[in-house]
C-alpha positions in Angstrom: -22.0 -7.1 -5.3 -19.0 -8.5 -3.6 -16.5 -11.4 -5.2 -14.2 -14.0 -3.8 -12.1 -16.1 -6.1 -11.6 -19.7 -6.0 -8.4 -21.2 -4.6 -6.8 -24.7 -5.7 -4.6 -26.2 -3.0 -1.4 -27.7 -4.7 0.6 -28.7 -1.6 -0.6 -28.1 2.0 0.7 -29.0 5.6 -1.8 -28.8 8.5 -0.5 -26.4 11.4 -2.4 -26.8 14.7 -2.8 -23.7 17.1 -3.8 -22.4 20.5 -7.1 -21.5 18.9 -9.1 -21.5 15.5 -7.2 -18.1 14.2 -3.7 -19.7 14.5 -4.6 -23.0 13.0 -4.3 -23.2 9.5 -2.0 -24.7 6.6 0.9 -23.8 4.6 1.7 -24.7 1.1 1.4 -23.6 -2.4 -2.0 -23.2 -4.7 -3.6 -21.0 -7.4 -6.1 -18.5 -7.5 -8.7 -18.5 -10.3 -10.6 -15.9 -11.6 -14.0 -17.7 -11.4 -15.7 -18.0 -7.8 -18.5 -16.6 -5.5 -20.5 -13.7 -6.0 -22.6 -12.4 -3.1 -25.6 -9.8 -2.6 -27.0 -9.1 0.4 -30.5 -7.7 1.2 -32.5 -6.8 4.5 -35.8 -8.6 5.2 -38.4 -8.8 7.7 -37.5 -11.4 9.4 -35.0 -12.2 12.4 -32.9 -14.9 10.9 -30.7 -15.1 8.3 -30.9 -17.1 5.2 -28.6 -17.8 2.4 -30.3 -18.2 -1.2 -28.5 -20.2 -4.0 -29.9 -20.7 -7.2 -33.4 -19.4 -6.1 -33.4 -21.8 -3.3 -32.5 -21.6 0.6 -29.5 -23.5 1.4 -27.8 -24.5 4.6 -24.4 -23.1 4.5 -23.3 -23.1 8.4 -19.7 -21.7 7.6 -21.0 -18.7 5.9 -23.6 -18.1 8.7 -21.1 -18.7 11.4 -18.7 -16.2 9.6 -21.5 -13.5 9.4 -22.2 -14.1 12.9 -18.9 -13.6 14.2 -18.4 -10.3 12.0 -21.4 -9.2 14.7 -24.1 -9.7 12.0 -26.2 -12.5 13.5 -30.1 -12.8 13.4 -30.3 -9.6 11.3 -32.4 -10.6 9.0 -30.3 -10.7 6.1 -31.1 -12.4 3.1 -27.6 -13.7 1.8 -27.4 -14.1 -2.2 -24.9 -16.1 -3.6 -23.7 -17.0 -7.1 -21.1 -20.0 -7.3 -19.1 -19.9 -10.3 -17.8 -23.6 -9.5 -19.0 -26.6 -7.3 -18.5 -27.2 -3.8 -16.4 -30.0 -2.6 -14.5 -30.4 -5.9 -11.1 -28.5 -4.7 -11.8 -24.9 -5.5 -12.0 -23.6 -2.0 -15.5 -22.4 -2.4 -16.7 -22.7 1.2 -14.0 -20.0 2.3 -14.7 -18.1 -1.0 -18.6 -18.1 -0.1 -18.0 -16.9 3.6 -15.4 -14.3 2.7 -17.5 -13.1 -0.3 -20.4 -12.5 2.4 -18.3 -10.8 5.0 -17.1 -8.1 2.4 -20.6 -7.3 1.3 -21.3 -6.4 5.0 -17.9 -5.2 6.1 -15.4 -3.7 4.1 -12.3 -4.1 6.4 -10.9 -6.9 5.3 -8.8 -8.3 7.9 -12.0 -8.4 9.8 -13.8 -10.3 7.3 -10.4 -12.7 6.8 -10.4 -13.3 10.7 -14.1 -14.1 10.9 -14.1 -16.4 7.8 -10.8 -18.1 8.6 -12.2 -19.2 12.2 -15.6 -20.4 10.6 -13.8 -22.7 8.1 -11.5 -23.7 10.6 -14.4 -24.8 13.3 -16.4 -26.5 10.3 -13.3 -28.4 9.2 -14.0 -27.3 5.6 -10.6 -25.4 4.9 -7.4 -24.1 6.8 -5.8 -21.7 4.3 -8.3 -20.6 1.5 -9.4 -17.7 3.0 -6.0 -16.3 3.6 -4.9 -17.0 0.3 -8.1 -15.7 -1.4 -7.8 -12.9 0.8 -3.9 -12.1 -0.2 -5.0 -12.4 -4.1 -8.0 -9.4 -3.4 -5.6 -7.3 -1.6 -3.4 -7.4 -4.8 -6.2 -7.7 -7.2 -4.5 -10.5 -8.9 -6.5 -13.1 -10.5 -5.1 -15.6 -11.3 -2.3 -15.8 -9.5 0.0 -18.1 -7.8 -0.4 -17.9 -3.9 2.5 -19.4 -1.2 1.2 -19.5 2.4 4.2 -19.4 4.1 3.1 -19.6 7.8 -0.3 -20.7 9.2 -3.1 -19.0 10.8 -5.1 -15.8 9.6 -2.3 -13.6 10.2 0.0 -15.9 8.3 2.7 -14.4 5.8 1.4 -14.9 2.4 3.1 -14.4 -1.3 1.3 -13.5 -4.3 2.9 -14.1 -7.8 0.5 -13.0 -10.9 0.1 -15.6 -13.4 0.5 -14.7 -17.1 0.5 -18.3 -18.9 -2.6 -20.0 -19.7 -4.0 -23.3 -18.0 -7.1 -25.2 -17.6 -9.5 -27.1 -15.1 -11.5 -30.2 -15.2 -14.2 -30.3 -13.0 -14.8 -34.0 -12.4 -16.5 -36.8 -10.1 -19.0 -35.8 -7.0 -16.4 -34.1 -5.1 -14.8 -35.0 -1.6 -15.5 -34.1 2.0 -12.6 -32.1 3.0 -13.6 -32.4 7.0 -13.1 -36.1 6.8 -9.5 -35.6 5.9 -8.4 -32.8 8.0 -9.6 -34.0 10.9 -8.1 -37.7 10.7 -4.9 -38.0 12.5 -3.5 -40.9 10.0 -3.9 -38.2 6.8 -2.6 -35.5 8.9 0.2 -37.5 9.4 0.8 -38.8 5.8 0.1 -35.0 4.7 2.8 -33.3 6.8 5.2 -35.8 5.8 4.7 -35.5 2.3 4.9 -31.9 2.4 8.5 -32.0 4.3 11.4 -30.6 2.4 9.0 -29.3 -0.5 10.7 -26.2 -1.9 8.8 -23.1 -3.3 11.8 -21.1 -4.7 10.9 -19.2 -7.9 7.8 -20.8 -8.6 6.2 -20.5 -12.2 3.1 -21.7 -13.3 4.5 -25.1 -14.6 6.9 -25.9 -11.6 3.6 -25.0 -9.0 1.7 -27.7 -10.8 4.7 -30.3 -10.8 5.3 -29.5 -6.8 1.4 -30.2 -6.6 1.7 -33.5 -8.6 4.5 -34.5 -6.3 2.6 -33.8 -3.5 -0.3 -35.7 -4.8 2.1 -38.8 -5.4 3.6 -38.6 -2.1 0.2 -38.5 -0.3 -1.9 -41.1 -2.3 -4.6 -38.3 -2.5 -5.8 -39.7 -5.7 -8.5 -42.0 -7.1 -8.7 -44.2 -9.9 -10.7 -41.7 -12.5 -8.6 -39.0 -11.6 -5.4 -41.0 -12.2 -7.0 -42.1 -15.5 -7.4 -38.2 -16.6 -3.9 -37.5 -15.8 -2.4 -40.5 -17.2 -4.2 -39.6 -20.8 -3.2 -35.9 -21.0 -0.9 -35.3 -24.1 2.8 -35.1 -23.8 4.2 -31.9 -23.1 1.4 -31.1 -20.4 1.9 -30.7 -16.2 -0.9 -31.5 -14.2 -2.1 -32.1 -10.5 -5.4 -32.5 -8.4 -7.0 -29.6 -7.0 -6.9 -30.3 -3.2 -9.2 -31.6 -1.5 -11.4 -32.3 -4.6 -12.0 -34.7 -7.5 -10.9 -31.9 -10.3 -7.3 -31.3 -11.8 -5.6 -28.3 -13.1 -3.0 -28.7 -16.0 -1.1 -26.2 -18.7 0.4 -27.1 -21.7 2.1 -25.5 -24.6 -0.8 -26.7 -26.6 -3.8 -25.7 -24.6 -6.2 -26.6 -27.5 -5.1 -30.0 -27.5 -5.2 -30.6 -23.8 -8.5 -29.3 -23.6 -9.7 -31.7 -26.3 -8.2 -34.7 -24.0 -10.1 -33.5 -20.9 -13.5 -33.0 -22.4 -14.4 -36.6 -22.0 -13.6 -36.5 -18.0 -15.9 -33.4 -17.3 -16.3 -29.7 -17.6 -13.2 -27.9 -18.8 -12.4 -24.3 -17.8 -9.5 -22.0 -19.6 -8.0 -19.5 -17.6 
């Protein structure tokens, strides 16, 4: 069984390219030790299928990634187990595609190429696959990931995390494609990312950078704003872009967790 961890984007800038492989994003994010588990069986049918919680689901990104890897219509039954929900800011679409590819092909570079292209084609993500792959290469969950250059061959730096932090999964999620394909939002996001420095980052400074980016872009709704405003003194928090969850840390983790329980499902890492 293969595994691909989730990825929280704290900041991002959108970069166009000559093709889907060179297109991508730069910015900073966090890898978390939960994500997507995948197992694959062969069936007598020609069509590839994806099963999640015992039911067949439409996951066009994963099916496209598998096709790009050379396994189209091979009668594969792809079983996925998600630790985290789709649309909440954890890069689960990209993690799903990458986990499936890794179950079929052990060359991680080929898997990244197929999964990144599939995500970009469907506008479900721009840098998640690249970030997740680097953490897999380094076997570093959780970690801070800095995407320095865009595209599937982009330069990525991985910094292990030793401090504790939490995420609060709240709301119904958000449609990433509506944001990253909108020219007005792209201009706002790229302007907000200008000048942000990623030198000597720690968990706290990375989250603070994410909060600054969030305030500059306005990518926050009333529920998220309320969650952040009610956190105890001494804590730092930001949004898991582009979703409706938050990530936070504090010297007093139990108190932080208590303050978030009323808003949603809280996970400690």
